C-alpha positions in Angstrom: 92.1 90.4 86.4 92.9 93.7 84.7 92.3 97.0 86.4 92.1 100.6 85.2 93.1 103.1 87.9 92.0 106.7 87.2 93.2 110.0 88.8 93.2 113.7 88.2 89.5 114.6 88.5 88.4 117.5 90.6 87.0 121.0 90.7 88.3 123.7 88.4 87.1 127.1 87.2 85.9 127.6 83.6 88.9 128.2 81.4 91.2 126.1 83.6 92.9 122.8 82.9 93.0 119.3 84.3 94.9 116.2 83.3 93.3 112.8 83.8 95.5 109.7 84.1 94.5 106.1 83.5 96.9 103.3 84.3 96.2 99.7 83.4 97.6 96.9 85.5 97.3 93.2 85.8 97.7 90.5 83.1 98.5 92.7 80.1 100.2 91.6 76.9 99.2 94.6 74.8 96.5 97.3 74.7 94.5 97.3 71.6 92.5 100.4 72.2 92.2 102.9 75.1 90.5 106.1 75.9 88.0 108.2 77.9 84.2 108.5 78.0 82.0 110.7 80.1 78.5 110.7 81.5 76.2 113.2 83.1 72.8 112.4 84.9 70.1 111.6 82.4 72.5 111.2 79.4 74.2 108.4 77.7 77.8 107.8 78.2 79.7 109.4 75.3 83.1 109.1 73.8 85.5 111.9 74.7 88.8 110.7 73.2 90.3 107.3 72.3 93.1 105.5 70.6 91.5 102.9 68.3 92.9 99.5 67.3 93.5 101.0 63.8 95.9 103.5 65.1 93.6 106.5 65.0 92.8 109.0 67.6 89.1 109.9 67.9 87.8 113.0 69.6 84.3 114.2 70.3 83.5 117.3 68.3 82.8 119.2 71.5 86.4 118.7 72.7 88.5 119.0 69.6 91.1 121.7 70.0 90.8 121.7 73.7 91.5 118.1 74.9 94.6 116.0 74.0 94.9 112.3 74.4 98.4 110.9 74.9 100.0 107.5 75.7 102.8 106.2 77.8 103.2 102.6 76.5 105.9 101.6 79.0 103.5 102.2 81.8 100.3 101.1 80.0 99.0 104.6 80.8 96.9 107.2 78.9 96.5 110.8 79.7 93.7 113.3 78.9 94.9 116.8 79.0 91.9 119.1 79.2 92.3 122.8 78.5 89.9 125.7 78.3 87.4 123.7 80.3 83.7 124.7 80.2 80.9 124.1 82.6 79.4 121.7 80.1 82.4 119.5 80.5 81.3 118.6 84.0 80.7 114.9 84.1 82.0 111.6 85.5 84.9 110.6 83.2 85.5 106.9 82.7 88.6 105.2 81.3 88.0 102.4 78.9 90.4 99.9 77.4 90.4 96.9 75.1 93.2 94.8 76.6 94.9 91.8 75.2 95.7 89.7 78.3 97.6 86.8 76.6 98.8 86.0 73.1 98.7 82.2 73.8 95.9 81.4 74.3 94.5 84.6 72.8 92.5 86.5 75.4 91.1 90.0 75.2 88.5 91.9 77.1 87.0 95.4 77.5 87.6 97.0 80.9 86.2 100.1 82.5 87.6 102.3 85.3 85.6 103.3 88.3 85.1 106.9 87.1 86.5 110.2 88.2 84.4 113.3 88.7 85.3 116.5 86.8 83.4 119.6 87.9 83.9 122.9 86.0 82.4 126.0 87.8 81.5 129.3 86.1 
């Protein structure tokens, strides 16, 4: 079984910064896509930033210029550097990955982390 372990959430003042980490472990041959989503009560889970299978990096319009997604392939880890945080960034952030577990036989699956709470105070 593949697991995504998240860290870095917490409480921060508006204008501050946090860095979220997501490390994938288990039976991993390669990671096809990986990124972060967030969700607040009463709202749908939304994309924040992700590396796609096509090699693109997608950001939500609301975080462009403030958040940066990066990757450490050797550790199957992605980071979300969040700067200039705003109260509206408050949410539970979930790591998500499309993981290729084996090449032979071919096996891939989508995996979600447990979520980490980010709270931005004014």
